[in-house]
VMD Tcl script that builds the backbone (N, CA, C; Angstrom):
set m [mol new atoms 540]
animate dup $m
set s [atomselect $m all]
$s set {name element resname resid chain x y z} {
  {N N MET 1 A 301.544 -142.658 48.640}
  {CA C MET 1 A 301.734 -143.361 49.752}
  {C C MET 1 A 300.458 -144.311 50.351}
  {N N PRO 2 A 300.861 -145.743 50.628}
  {CA C PRO 2 A 299.800 -146.641 50.928}
  {C C PRO 2 A 299.053 -146.324 51.898}
  {N N GLN 3 A 297.838 -146.707 51.974}
  {CA C GLN 3 A 297.066 -146.258 53.127}
  {C C GLN 3 A 297.003 -147.438 54.156}
  {N N ILE 4 A 296.929 -147.500 55.347}
  {CA C ILE 4 A 296.782 -148.280 56.250}
  {C C ILE 4 A 295.211 -148.649 56.671}
  {N N HIS 5 A 294.890 -149.909 56.709}
  {CA C HIS 5 A 293.653 -150.318 56.796}
  {C C HIS 5 A 293.627 -150.920 58.320}
  {N N TYR 6 A 293.192 -150.209 59.323}
  {CA C TYR 6 A 292.919 -150.842 60.543}
  {C C TYR 6 A 292.155 -152.069 60.586}
  {N N GLN 7 A 291.111 -152.221 59.606}
  {CA C GLN 7 A 290.078 -153.371 59.753}
  {C C GLN 7 A 290.772 -154.493 59.048}
  {N N SER 8 A 292.102 -154.251 58.692}
  {CA C SER 8 A 292.705 -155.494 57.585}
  {C C SER 8 A 292.886 -156.729 58.773}
  {N N LYS 9 A 293.039 -157.871 58.010}
  {CA C LYS 9 A 293.528 -159.045 58.680}
  {C C LYS 9 A 294.659 -159.064 59.078}
  {N N PHE 10 A 295.707 -158.404 58.633}
  {CA C PHE 10 A 297.198 -158.223 59.425}
  {C C PHE 10 A 296.934 -157.731 60.455}
  {N N TYR 11 A 296.320 -156.461 60.857}
  {CA C TYR 11 A 296.345 -155.592 62.038}
  {C C TYR 11 A 295.674 -156.478 62.744}
  {N N TYR 12 A 294.585 -157.246 62.418}
  {CA C TYR 12 A 293.601 -158.069 63.573}
  {C C TYR 12 A 294.747 -158.926 64.240}
  {N N LYS 13 A 295.527 -159.821 63.152}
  {CA C LYS 13 A 296.287 -160.849 63.583}
  {C C LYS 13 A 297.436 -160.137 64.409}
  {N N LYS 14 A 297.937 -159.263 64.149}
  {CA C LYS 14 A 298.886 -158.593 64.950}
  {C C LYS 14 A 298.530 -158.126 66.437}
  {N N ASN 15 A 297.512 -157.552 66.381}
  {CA C ASN 15 A 296.710 -157.454 67.733}
  {C C ASN 15 A 296.474 -158.522 68.615}
  {N N LYS 16 A 296.036 -159.486 67.927}
  {CA C LYS 16 A 295.880 -160.768 68.505}
  {C C LYS 16 A 296.862 -161.582 69.134}
  {N N ASN 17 A 298.238 -161.260 68.651}
  {CA C ASN 17 A 299.251 -161.806 69.123}
  {C C ASN 17 A 299.893 -160.806 69.784}
  {N N MET 18 A 299.647 -159.557 69.897}
  {CA C MET 18 A 300.177 -158.462 70.934}
  {C C MET 18 A 299.367 -159.085 72.418}
  {N N LYS 19 A 298.003 -159.467 72.170}
  {CA C LYS 19 A 297.467 -159.870 73.517}
  {C C LYS 19 A 297.880 -161.115 73.578}
  {N N LYS 20 A 298.299 -162.198 73.017}
  {CA C LYS 20 A 298.650 -163.281 73.609}
  {C C LYS 20 A 300.120 -162.874 74.476}
  {N N SER 21 A 301.031 -162.184 73.763}
  {CA C SER 21 A 302.451 -161.957 74.339}
  {C C SER 21 A 302.367 -161.144 75.660}
  {N N PHE 22 A 301.194 -160.279 75.606}
  {CA C PHE 22 A 300.831 -159.596 77.071}
  {C C PHE 22 A 300.538 -160.398 78.195}
  {N N PHE 23 A 299.675 -161.279 77.906}
  {CA C PHE 23 A 299.262 -162.221 78.938}
  {C C PHE 23 A 300.363 -163.241 79.119}
  {N N ARG 24 A 301.459 -163.461 78.298}
  {CA C ARG 24 A 302.600 -164.293 78.494}
  {C C ARG 24 A 303.463 -163.597 79.689}
  {N N ILE 25 A 303.434 -162.525 79.320}
  {CA C ILE 25 A 304.858 -161.501 80.017}
  {C C ILE 25 A 304.258 -161.050 81.388}
  {N N LEU 26 A 302.489 -160.828 81.294}
  {CA C LEU 26 A 301.892 -160.355 82.681}
  {C C LEU 26 A 302.327 -161.033 84.042}
  {N N PRO 27 A 302.341 -162.469 83.956}
  {CA C PRO 27 A 302.993 -163.170 85.354}
  {C C PRO 27 A 304.416 -162.762 85.811}
  {N N ALA 28 A 305.198 -162.741 84.753}
  {CA C ALA 28 A 306.339 -162.111 85.263}
  {C C ALA 28 A 306.585 -160.856 85.933}
  {N N VAL 29 A 305.811 -159.731 85.157}
  {CA C VAL 29 A 305.853 -158.554 85.670}
  {C C VAL 29 A 305.378 -158.756 86.878}
  {N N ILE 30 A 304.055 -159.372 87.400}
  {CA C ILE 30 A 303.534 -159.270 88.440}
  {C C ILE 30 A 304.628 -159.873 89.498}
  {N N LEU 31 A 305.330 -160.952 89.430}
  {CA C LEU 31 A 306.412 -161.581 90.046}
  {C C LEU 31 A 307.491 -160.559 90.166}
  {N N PHE 32 A 307.953 -159.969 89.473}
  {CA C PHE 32 A 309.028 -159.081 89.375}
  {C C PHE 32 A 308.588 -158.000 90.490}
  {N N VAL 33 A 307.434 -157.316 90.161}
  {CA C VAL 33 A 306.791 -156.151 91.102}
  {C C VAL 33 A 306.740 -156.850 92.669}
  {N N ALA 34 A 306.348 -157.928 92.932}
  {CA C ALA 34 A 305.902 -158.307 94.165}
  {C C ALA 34 A 307.307 -158.603 94.701}
  {N N ALA 35 A 308.498 -158.984 94.319}
  {CA C ALA 35 A 309.642 -159.168 94.794}
  {C C ALA 35 A 310.245 -158.091 95.102}
  {N N ILE 36 A 310.282 -157.016 94.484}
  {CA C ILE 36 A 310.665 -155.737 94.855}
  {C C ILE 36 A 310.096 -154.942 95.924}
  {N N VAL 37 A 308.570 -155.335 96.144}
  {CA C VAL 37 A 308.077 -154.881 97.341}
  {C C VAL 37 A 308.509 -155.687 98.466}
  {N N VAL 38 A 308.295 -156.781 98.431}
  {CA C VAL 38 A 308.934 -157.829 99.481}
  {C C VAL 38 A 310.384 -157.650 99.937}
  {N N LEU 39 A 311.214 -157.560 99.181}
  {CA C LEU 39 A 312.809 -157.207 99.365}
  {C C LEU 39 A 312.604 -155.808 99.834}
  {N N GLY 40 A 311.846 -154.750 99.490}
  {CA C GLY 40 A 312.289 -153.243 99.945}
  {C C GLY 40 A 311.700 -153.308 101.123}
  {N N GLY 41 A 310.786 -154.099 101.897}
  {CA C GLY 41 A 310.211 -154.116 103.206}
  {C C GLY 41 A 311.305 -154.678 104.003}
  {N N CYS 42 A 312.515 -155.430 103.454}
  {CA C CYS 42 A 313.437 -156.094 104.308}
  {C C CYS 42 A 314.596 -155.245 104.560}
  {N N GLU 43 A 314.552 -154.024 104.635}
  {CA C GLU 43 A 315.427 -153.130 105.007}
  {C C GLU 43 A 316.238 -153.323 106.549}
  {N N LYS 44 A 317.676 -152.781 106.649}
  {CA C LYS 44 A 317.842 -153.396 107.651}
  {C C LYS 44 A 317.430 -152.369 109.078}
  {N N SER 45 A 317.248 -153.006 110.169}
  {CA C SER 45 A 316.500 -152.329 111.102}
  {C C SER 45 A 317.329 -150.900 111.613}
  {N N LYS 46 A 317.074 -149.841 112.032}
  {CA C LYS 46 A 318.068 -148.673 112.420}
  {C C LYS 46 A 318.178 -148.804 113.958}
  {N N TYR 47 A 317.757 -149.841 114.447}
  {CA C TYR 47 A 317.864 -150.193 116.038}
  {C C TYR 47 A 318.906 -150.941 116.309}
  {N N PRO 48 A 319.831 -150.921 117.212}
  {CA C PRO 48 A 319.713 -150.110 118.332}
  {C C PRO 48 A 320.576 -148.775 118.091}
  {N N ILE 49 A 320.006 -147.674 118.808}
  {CA C ILE 49 A 320.675 -146.312 118.327}
  {C C ILE 49 A 321.335 -146.031 119.694}
  {N N THR 50 A 322.395 -145.705 119.740}
  {CA C THR 50 A 323.174 -145.111 120.765}
  {C C THR 50 A 322.502 -143.828 121.298}
  {N N VAL 51 A 322.068 -143.606 122.489}
  {CA C VAL 51 A 321.840 -142.483 123.045}
  {C C VAL 51 A 322.780 -141.683 123.692}
  {N N ASP 52 A 322.847 -140.146 123.525}
  {CA C ASP 52 A 323.939 -139.326 124.113}
  {C C ASP 52 A 323.520 -139.447 125.505}
  {N N TRP 53 A 324.313 -139.202 126.638}
  {CA C TRP 53 A 324.077 -138.991 127.928}
  {C C TRP 53 A 325.023 -138.306 128.581}
  {N N SER 54 A 324.888 -137.582 129.420}
  {CA C SER 54 A 326.002 -136.668 130.424}
  {C C SER 54 A 325.995 -137.187 132.025}
  {N N LEU 55 A 326.961 -137.359 132.360}
  {CA C LEU 55 A 327.275 -137.710 133.795}
  {C C LEU 55 A 326.636 -136.362 134.565}
  {N N ILE 56 A 325.766 -136.892 135.820}
  {CA C ILE 56 A 325.288 -135.700 136.450}
  {C C ILE 56 A 326.362 -135.873 137.993}
  {N N GLY 57 A 326.510 -137.348 138.259}
  {CA C GLY 57 A 327.153 -137.528 139.596}
  {C C GLY 57 A 327.576 -139.006 139.462}
  {N N LYS 58 A 328.791 -139.293 140.389}
  {CA C LYS 58 A 329.287 -140.983 140.106}
  {C C LYS 58 A 330.017 -140.597 141.843}
  {N N GLY 59 A 329.998 -141.766 142.586}
  {CA C GLY 59 A 330.806 -142.088 143.791}
  {C C GLY 59 A 329.960 -143.097 144.490}
  {N N ALA 60 A 330.097 -142.591 145.914}
  {CA C ALA 60 A 329.630 -143.242 147.095}
  {C C ALA 60 A 329.114 -142.421 147.969}
  {N N MET 61 A 328.064 -142.840 148.797}
  {CA C MET 61 A 327.552 -142.362 149.908}
  {C C MET 61 A 328.121 -143.076 151.197}
  {N N TYR 62 A 328.726 -142.422 152.144}
  {CA C TYR 62 A 328.922 -143.065 153.143}
  {C C TYR 62 A 328.393 -142.844 154.574}
  {N N GLY 63 A 327.050 -142.899 154.548}
  {CA C GLY 63 A 326.014 -142.957 155.814}
  {C C GLY 63 A 325.965 -144.290 156.404}
  {N N ASN 64 A 326.789 -145.329 155.677}
  {CA C ASN 64 A 326.189 -146.519 156.374}
  {C C ASN 64 A 324.850 -146.860 156.348}
  {N N GLY 65 A 324.041 -146.499 155.202}
  {CA C GLY 65 A 322.719 -146.805 155.197}
  {C C GLY 65 A 321.977 -145.684 155.820}
  {N N ALA 66 A 322.310 -144.634 156.129}
  {CA C ALA 66 A 321.620 -143.666 156.761}
  {C C ALA 66 A 320.691 -142.904 156.023}
  {N N GLU 67 A 321.168 -143.066 154.684}
  {CA C GLU 67 A 320.254 -142.275 153.582}
  {C C GLU 67 A 319.087 -142.664 153.246}
  {N N ASN 68 A 318.937 -144.078 153.988}
  {CA C ASN 68 A 317.598 -145.053 153.476}
  {C C ASN 68 A 317.265 -144.815 152.362}
  {N N LEU 69 A 318.240 -145.392 151.136}
  {CA C LEU 69 A 318.335 -145.610 150.002}
  {C C LEU 69 A 318.273 -147.210 149.642}
  {N N GLU 70 A 317.257 -147.804 149.128}
  {CA C GLU 70 A 317.643 -148.945 148.913}
  {C C GLU 70 A 318.390 -149.328 147.609}
  {N N PRO 71 A 318.998 -150.280 147.275}
  {CA C PRO 71 A 319.242 -150.764 146.072}
  {C C PRO 71 A 318.482 -150.696 144.874}
  {N N GLN 72 A 318.350 -149.873 143.878}
  {CA C GLN 72 A 317.372 -149.365 142.915}
  {C C GLN 72 A 317.925 -148.784 141.741}
  {N N ASN 73 A 317.147 -149.024 140.619}
  {CA C ASN 73 A 317.285 -148.298 139.582}
  {C C ASN 73 A 316.027 -147.306 139.271}
  {N N ILE 74 A 316.297 -145.582 139.575}
  {CA C ILE 74 A 315.455 -144.707 139.666}
  {C C ILE 74 A 315.301 -144.264 138.106}
  {N N VAL 75 A 314.192 -143.880 137.725}
  {CA C VAL 75 A 313.937 -142.866 136.504}
  {C C VAL 75 A 312.930 -141.566 137.134}
  {N N ILE 76 A 313.873 -140.718 137.139}
  {CA C ILE 76 A 313.308 -139.428 137.557}
  {C C ILE 76 A 312.792 -138.473 136.442}
  {N N LYS 77 A 311.445 -138.024 136.591}
  {CA C LYS 77 A 311.002 -137.115 135.284}
  {C C LYS 77 A 310.451 -136.057 135.775}
  {N N ASN 78 A 310.681 -135.633 137.051}
  {CA C ASN 78 A 310.186 -134.178 137.435}
  {C C ASN 78 A 311.229 -133.469 138.522}
  {N N ALA 79 A 311.036 -132.231 138.924}
  {CA C ALA 79 A 311.701 -131.447 139.634}
  {C C ALA 79 A 311.608 -132.071 141.194}
  {N N ALA 80 A 310.623 -132.305 141.672}
  {CA C ALA 80 A 310.282 -132.751 143.103}
  {C C ALA 80 A 310.959 -134.195 143.178}
  {N N GLU 81 A 310.677 -135.103 142.084}
  {CA C GLU 81 A 311.527 -136.372 142.724}
  {C C GLU 81 A 312.774 -136.138 142.524}
  {N N TRP 82 A 313.391 -135.402 141.750}
  {CA C TRP 82 A 315.000 -135.180 141.983}
  {C C TRP 82 A 315.233 -134.404 143.273}
  {N N GLN 83 A 314.787 -133.649 143.703}
  {CA C GLN 83 A 314.847 -132.768 145.136}
  {C C GLN 83 A 315.010 -133.939 146.093}
  {N N ASN 84 A 313.981 -134.696 145.705}
  {CA C ASN 84 A 313.929 -135.971 147.194}
  {C C ASN 84 A 315.202 -136.581 147.099}
  {N N LEU 85 A 315.526 -137.115 146.130}
  {CA C LEU 85 A 316.732 -137.976 145.581}
  {C C LEU 85 A 317.985 -137.276 146.185}
  {N N ILE 86 A 318.234 -135.895 145.936}
  {CA C ILE 86 A 319.010 -135.208 146.287}
  {C C ILE 86 A 318.933 -134.890 147.921}
  {N N SER 87 A 317.942 -134.754 148.585}
  {CA C SER 87 A 317.700 -134.748 150.028}
  {C C SER 87 A 318.098 -135.772 150.689}
  {N N SER 88 A 317.768 -137.024 150.096}
  {CA C SER 88 A 318.159 -138.448 151.087}
  {C C SER 88 A 319.817 -138.462 150.765}
  {N N MET 89 A 320.239 -138.405 149.546}
  {CA C MET 89 A 321.542 -138.469 149.707}
  {C C MET 89 A 322.492 -137.821 150.481}
  {N N ASP 90 A 321.857 -136.442 150.737}
  {CA C ASP 90 A 322.525 -135.422 151.396}
  {C C ASP 90 A 322.300 -135.418 152.951}
  {N N SER 91 A 321.473 -136.551 153.197}
  {CA C SER 91 A 321.122 -136.448 154.648}
  {C C SER 91 A 322.345 -136.832 155.678}
  {N N HIS 92 A 323.147 -137.645 155.212}
  {CA C HIS 92 A 324.335 -137.865 156.129}
  {C C HIS 92 A 325.545 -136.818 155.898}
  {N N SER 93 A 325.919 -136.525 154.542}
  {CA C SER 93 A 326.972 -135.924 154.078}
  {C C SER 93 A 326.279 -134.917 152.781}
  {N N ASN 94 A 327.149 -134.051 152.293}
  {CA C ASN 94 A 326.649 -133.330 151.201}
  {C C ASN 94 A 327.288 -134.322 149.831}
  {N N THR 95 A 326.534 -134.929 149.564}
  {CA C THR 95 A 327.075 -135.887 148.579}
  {C C THR 95 A 326.893 -135.366 147.302}
  {N N SER 96 A 325.733 -134.433 147.236}
  {CA C SER 96 A 325.477 -133.552 145.751}
  {C C SER 96 A 326.272 -132.496 145.415}
  {N N ASN 97 A 327.284 -132.149 146.543}
  {CA C ASN 97 A 328.252 -131.329 146.049}
  {C C ASN 97 A 329.102 -131.423 144.992}
  {N N SER 98 A 329.192 -132.882 144.655}
  {CA C SER 98 A 330.243 -133.429 143.753}
  {C C SER 98 A 329.132 -133.300 142.462}
  {N N PHE 99 A 328.318 -132.969 142.310}
  {CA C PHE 99 A 327.128 -133.260 140.982}
  {C C PHE 99 A 327.567 -132.404 140.148}
  {N N VAL 100 A 327.786 -132.550 138.967}
  {CA C VAL 100 A 328.166 -131.566 137.872}
  {C C VAL 100 A 326.958 -130.470 137.592}
  {N N GLU 101 A 325.760 -130.999 137.772}
  {CA C GLU 101 A 324.744 -130.293 137.471}
  {C C GLU 101 A 323.621 -130.409 138.301}
  {N N LYS 102 A 322.812 -129.715 138.872}
  {CA C LYS 102 A 321.415 -129.951 140.055}
  {C C LYS 102 A 320.628 -129.455 139.143}
  {N N LYS 103 A 320.305 -128.211 138.481}
  {CA C LYS 103 A 319.611 -127.723 137.710}
  {C C LYS 103 A 318.986 -128.360 136.832}
  {N N ILE 104 A 318.079 -129.279 136.365}
  {CA C ILE 104 A 317.504 -130.235 135.217}
  {C C ILE 104 A 316.326 -129.459 134.456}
  {N N ASP 105 A 316.507 -129.529 133.210}
  {CA C ASP 105 A 315.434 -128.990 132.524}
  {C C ASP 105 A 314.593 -130.501 132.124}
  {N N PHE 106 A 313.574 -130.645 132.969}
  {CA C PHE 106 A 312.657 -131.801 132.978}
  {C C PHE 106 A 311.771 -131.792 131.799}
  {N N ASP 107 A 311.781 -130.711 131.030}
  {CA C ASP 107 A 310.863 -130.569 129.859}
  {C C ASP 107 A 311.446 -131.318 128.695}
  {N N ASN 108 A 312.841 -131.339 128.723}
  {CA C ASN 108 A 313.606 -132.212 127.719}
  {C C ASN 108 A 314.256 -133.212 128.114}
  {N N PHE 109 A 314.643 -133.367 129.337}
  {CA C PHE 109 A 315.611 -134.501 129.897}
  {C C PHE 109 A 315.089 -135.104 130.994}
  {N N ILE 110 A 315.392 -136.412 131.130}
  {CA C ILE 110 A 314.943 -137.147 132.507}
  {C C ILE 110 A 316.315 -137.448 133.004}
  {N N ILE 111 A 316.345 -137.770 134.571}
  {CA C ILE 111 A 317.389 -138.437 135.325}
  {C C ILE 111 A 317.192 -140.073 135.362}
  {N N ILE 112 A 318.508 -140.432 135.433}
  {CA C ILE 112 A 318.707 -142.219 135.374}
  {C C ILE 112 A 319.484 -142.265 136.833}
  {N N ALA 113 A 319.253 -142.454 137.956}
  {CA C ALA 113 A 320.028 -142.807 139.048}
  {C C ALA 113 A 320.147 -144.394 139.226}
  {N N VAL 114 A 321.136 -144.929 139.446}
  {CA C VAL 114 A 321.362 -146.323 139.988}
  {C C VAL 114 A 322.185 -146.523 141.192}
  {N N ILE 115 A 321.694 -146.904 142.065}
  {CA C ILE 115 A 322.194 -147.040 143.526}
  {C C ILE 115 A 322.286 -148.568 143.958}
  {N N ASP 116 A 323.590 -148.599 144.420}
  {CA C ASP 116 A 323.732 -149.859 144.897}
  {C C ASP 116 A 323.529 -150.243 146.204}
  {N N SER 117 A 323.713 -151.423 146.699}
  {CA C SER 117 A 323.538 -151.982 148.290}
  {C C SER 117 A 324.960 -151.246 148.797}
  {N N VAL 118 A 324.425 -151.104 150.523}
  {CA C VAL 118 A 325.757 -150.939 151.099}
  {C C VAL 118 A 326.740 -151.826 151.022}
  {N N ARG 119 A 327.917 -151.281 150.895}
  {CA C ARG 119 A 328.950 -152.217 150.590}
  {C C ARG 119 A 330.209 -151.974 151.995}
  {N N PRO 120 A 330.655 -153.039 152.287}
  {CA C PRO 120 A 331.933 -153.172 153.586}
  {C C PRO 120 A 333.082 -152.581 153.145}
  {N N ASN 121 A 333.410 -152.206 151.863}
  {CA C ASN 121 A 334.767 -151.543 151.605}
  {C C ASN 121 A 334.528 -150.631 150.524}
  {N N SER 122 A 335.593 -149.588 149.960}
  {CA C SER 122 A 335.539 -149.097 149.185}
  {C C SER 122 A 335.783 -149.509 147.664}
  {N N GLY 123 A 336.333 -150.980 147.626}
  {CA C GLY 123 A 336.384 -151.734 146.563}
  {C C GLY 123 A 335.615 -151.846 145.526}
  {N N TYR 124 A 334.073 -151.243 145.919}
  {CA C TYR 124 A 333.045 -151.704 144.876}
  {C C TYR 124 A 332.651 -150.320 144.005}
  {N N THR 125 A 332.321 -150.373 142.880}
  {CA C THR 125 A 331.937 -149.053 142.155}
  {C C THR 125 A 330.692 -149.659 141.279}
  {N N ILE 126 A 330.004 -148.630 140.597}
  {CA C ILE 126 A 328.920 -148.991 139.521}
  {C C ILE 126 A 328.701 -147.839 138.661}
  {N N SER 127 A 328.638 -148.374 137.474}
  {CA C SER 127 A 328.540 -147.516 136.257}
  {C C SER 127 A 327.611 -147.786 135.175}
  {N N ILE 128 A 327.284 -146.969 134.502}
  {CA C ILE 128 A 326.578 -147.054 133.228}
  {C C ILE 128 A 327.138 -147.224 131.862}
  {N N ASP 129 A 327.244 -148.735 131.578}
  {CA C ASP 129 A 327.833 -148.837 130.423}
  {C C ASP 129 A 327.592 -148.268 128.992}
  {N N LYS 130 A 326.173 -148.306 128.748}
  {CA C LYS 130 A 325.777 -147.679 127.803}
  {C C LYS 130 A 324.159 -147.326 127.772}
  {N N VAL 131 A 323.673 -146.767 126.899}
  {CA C VAL 131 A 322.291 -146.435 126.999}
  {C C VAL 131 A 321.970 -146.320 125.428}
  {N N GLN 132 A 320.647 -147.416 124.864}
  {CA C GLN 132 A 320.442 -147.419 123.517}
  {C C GLN 132 A 319.165 -147.250 123.565}
  {N N GLU 133 A 318.514 -146.817 122.679}
  {CA C GLU 133 A 317.246 -146.662 121.912}
  {C C GLU 133 A 316.899 -148.000 121.262}
  {N N GLN 134 A 316.182 -148.523 121.772}
  {CA C GLN 134 A 315.542 -149.703 121.013}
  {C C GLN 134 A 314.021 -149.359 120.263}
  {N N LYS 135 A 313.485 -150.198 119.220}
  {CA C LYS 135 A 312.258 -149.868 118.772}
  {C C LYS 135 A 311.293 -149.665 119.750}
  {N N LYS 136 A 311.137 -150.324 120.857}
  {CA C LYS 136 A 309.845 -150.024 121.989}
  {C C LYS 136 A 310.644 -149.395 123.508}
  {N N ASN 137 A 311.844 -149.333 123.497}
  {CA C ASN 137 A 312.264 -148.796 124.659}
  {C C ASN 137 A 313.523 -148.471 124.712}
  {N N ILE 138 A 313.852 -147.930 125.805}
  {CA C ILE 138 A 315.359 -147.399 126.085}
  {C C ILE 138 A 315.837 -148.376 127.072}
  {N N GLN 139 A 316.946 -148.778 126.721}
  {CA C GLN 139 A 317.677 -149.822 127.505}
  {C C GLN 139 A 319.099 -149.507 128.306}
  {N N ILE 140 A 318.939 -149.556 129.588}
  {CA C ILE 140 A 320.479 -148.960 130.219}
  {C C ILE 140 A 321.165 -150.298 130.763}
  {N N ASP 141 A 322.477 -150.092 130.193}
  {CA C ASP 141 A 323.469 -151.284 130.819}
  {C C ASP 141 A 324.235 -150.868 131.854}
  {N N ILE 142 A 324.009 -151.737 132.890}
  {CA C ILE 142 A 324.587 -151.348 134.032}
  {C C ILE 142 A 325.772 -152.324 134.417}
  {N N VAL 143 A 326.997 -151.996 135.026}
  {CA C VAL 143 A 328.232 -152.504 135.058}
  {C C VAL 143 A 328.497 -152.350 136.694}
  {N N TYR 144 A 328.424 -153.520 137.739}
  {CA C TYR 144 A 328.681 -153.360 139.089}
  {C C TYR 144 A 330.354 -153.998 138.956}
  {N N GLN 145 A 331.102 -153.303 139.608}
  {CA C GLN 145 A 332.718 -153.641 139.855}
  {C C GLN 145 A 333.042 -153.983 141.385}
  {N N GLN 146 A 333.520 -155.098 141.176}
  {CA C GLN 146 A 334.085 -155.484 143.034}
  {C C GLN 146 A 335.632 -155.804 142.595}
  {N N GLY 147 A 336.208 -154.647 143.318}
  {CA C GLY 147 A 337.761 -155.071 143.529}
  {C C GLY 147 A 338.185 -155.466 145.075}
  {N N ASN 148 A 339.392 -155.943 144.864}
  {CA C ASN 148 A 339.939 -156.559 145.892}
  {C C ASN 148 A 340.394 -155.525 147.107}
  {N N THR 149 A 340.682 -154.490 146.462}
  {CA C THR 149 A 341.420 -153.161 147.311}
  {C C THR 149 A 340.387 -152.307 147.571}
  {N N GLY 150 A 340.743 -151.610 148.658}
  {CA C GLY 150 A 339.858 -150.354 149.044}
  {C C GLY 150 A 339.877 -150.223 150.634}
  {N N TYR 151 A 339.466 -149.307 150.789}
  {CA C TYR 151 A 339.440 -148.837 152.571}
  {C C TYR 151 A 338.280 -149.719 153.172}
  {N N ASN 152 A 338.404 -149.956 154.317}
  {CA C ASN 152 A 337.606 -150.663 155.085}
  {C C ASN 152 A 336.572 -149.677 155.566}
  {N N VAL 153 A 335.493 -149.170 154.776}
  {CA C VAL 153 A 334.666 -148.004 155.222}
  {C C VAL 153 A 333.211 -148.363 154.426}
  {N N MET 154 A 332.069 -148.559 155.439}
  {CA C MET 154 A 330.984 -148.790 154.607}
  {C C MET 154 A 330.548 -147.507 153.574}
  {N N ASN 155 A 330.077 -148.123 152.404}
  {CA C ASN 155 A 329.534 -147.064 151.406}
  {C C ASN 155 A 328.836 -147.456 150.594}
  {N N GLN 156 A 327.852 -146.820 149.880}
  {CA C GLN 156 A 326.821 -147.200 149.041}
  {C C GLN 156 A 327.072 -146.514 147.704}
  {N N PRO 157 A 327.717 -147.265 146.638}
  {CA C PRO 157 A 327.943 -146.698 145.299}
  {C C PRO 157 A 326.623 -146.119 144.698}
  {N N PHE 158 A 326.826 -145.092 143.748}
  {CA C PHE 158 A 325.676 -144.640 143.027}
  {C C PHE 158 A 326.476 -144.041 141.378}
  {N N TYR 159 A 325.421 -143.849 140.684}
  {CA C TYR 159 A 325.700 -143.667 139.378}
  {C C TYR 159 A 324.575 -142.515 138.817}
  {N N ILE 160 A 324.840 -141.329 138.367}
  {CA C ILE 160 A 323.561 -140.571 138.029}
  {C C ILE 160 A 323.693 -140.113 136.436}
  {N N ILE 161 A 322.944 -140.064 135.542}
  {CA C ILE 161 A 323.217 -139.664 134.557}
  {C C ILE 161 A 321.866 -138.549 134.078}
  {N N LYS 162 A 321.815 -137.932 132.897}
  {CA C LYS 162 A 321.092 -137.282 132.199}
  {C C LYS 162 A 320.893 -137.673 131.100}
  {N N ILE 163 A 319.959 -138.057 130.372}
  {CA C ILE 163 A 319.188 -138.425 129.247}
  {C C ILE 163 A 318.221 -137.410 128.551}
  {N N PRO 164 A 318.015 -137.532 127.078}
  {CA C PRO 164 A 316.793 -136.821 126.577}
  {C C PRO 164 A 315.484 -137.540 127.123}
  {N N LYS 165 A 314.331 -136.593 126.985}
  {CA C LYS 165 A 313.122 -137.182 127.317}
  {C C LYS 165 A 312.895 -138.353 126.222}
  {N N TYR 166 A 312.161 -139.329 126.310}
  {CA C TYR 166 A 311.636 -140.158 125.331}
  {C C TYR 166 A 310.219 -140.427 125.892}
  {N N ASN 167 A 309.582 -140.834 124.746}
  {CA C ASN 167 A 308.271 -141.364 125.121}
  {C C ASN 167 A 308.113 -143.233 124.813}
  {N N LYS 168 A 309.151 -143.669 125.552}
  {CA C LYS 168 A 309.506 -144.956 125.640}
  {C C LYS 168 A 309.739 -145.573 127.044}
  {N N GLU 169 A 309.269 -146.609 127.264}
  {CA C GLU 169 A 309.652 -147.328 128.352}
  {C C GLU 169 A 311.571 -147.258 128.476}
  {N N ILE 170 A 311.722 -147.219 130.093}
  {CA C ILE 170 A 313.242 -147.210 130.614}
  {C C ILE 170 A 313.133 -148.868 131.042}
  {N N ILE 171 A 314.272 -149.345 130.412}
  {CA C ILE 171 A 314.316 -150.795 130.963}
  {C C ILE 171 A 315.954 -150.957 131.151}
  {N N PHE 172 A 316.187 -151.683 132.269}
  {CA C PHE 172 A 317.526 -151.754 132.975}
  {C C PHE 172 A 317.820 -153.095 132.386}
  {N N SER 173 A 319.141 -153.397 131.833}
  {CA C SER 173 A 319.789 -154.538 131.674}
  {C C SER 173 A 320.161 -155.553 132.764}
  {N N PRO 174 A 320.247 -156.673 132.655}
  {CA C PRO 174 A 320.579 -157.492 133.494}
  {C C PRO 174 A 322.163 -157.199 134.101}
  {N N LYS 175 A 321.998 -157.301 134.998}
  {CA C LYS 175 A 323.367 -156.641 135.916}
  {C C LYS 175 A 324.591 -157.213 135.561}
  {N N LYS 176 A 325.746 -156.650 135.048}
  {CA C LYS 176 A 327.014 -157.285 134.714}
  {C C LYS 176 A 327.911 -157.092 135.931}
  {N N TYR 177 A 328.453 -158.011 136.394}
  {CA C TYR 177 A 329.216 -158.101 137.771}
  {C C TYR 177 A 330.822 -158.088 136.990}
  {N N VAL 178 A 331.719 -157.449 137.493}
  {CA C VAL 178 A 333.328 -157.523 136.729}
  {C C VAL 178 A 334.099 -157.336 138.111}
  {N N CYS 179 A 335.044 -158.281 138.345}
  {CA C CYS 179 A 335.881 -158.463 139.078}
  {C C CYS 179 A 337.351 -158.046 138.571}
  {N N VAL 180 A 337.654 -156.769 139.490}
  {CA C VAL 180 A 339.123 -156.164 139.038}
  {C C VAL 180 A 340.070 -156.563 139.997}
}
mol reanalyze $m
mol bondsrecalc $m
mol representation Tube
mol addrep $m
C-alpha cells in the first residue's frame, strides 16, 4: 500500500488550490446568507387582527338630553366609571334594563360606549362596524346612520360593547355616515 506524504508538493498544491477556491466561493456564500436574513425579515405582518367583542346594549335614550351625556366615545376600565354611565343613562328612563349584561369583569374586559348627539327623530342609529388590533393600538370603526323615516321624538342613539382588556391605546376611526 502506498504511503501518503503530507509534505509532498502535490498535497501543498492541492491545499493551495483549495484555499483559492474557498476565497472565490466565500463572497457568494456571504451574499446568499445575507439574502436569506433580509428576505426572512420581510415576513407578512400579522396585523390587523379582528378583535372578538360582545354587544352590551344599543338603542336610544329618550330624555331629550336630560341624561347630560355629550356626544362622545368612552373607554370604561373600571366598575365606578361603568356605574356612572349607567346612572346617567337611567336618569330619565331605565335605558340599562335592555342591556345584555351589567356586571362586567374589569380584570379581563373593558367597555366601549359610543354616544351620538340628541337627534330630532328616531331615524338615526349608531353602531360599531369592527374592532381591530393594530400593531400599536386597538381601532374601533363607528358607523352613524341617518334614515328618512322615524318617529318625531327627540332621542340620543348609543352603542355599547365589551372587548378583552389590552395594554394598547384605543382609537376611534373617522366617523362613517351612511344614509339609508
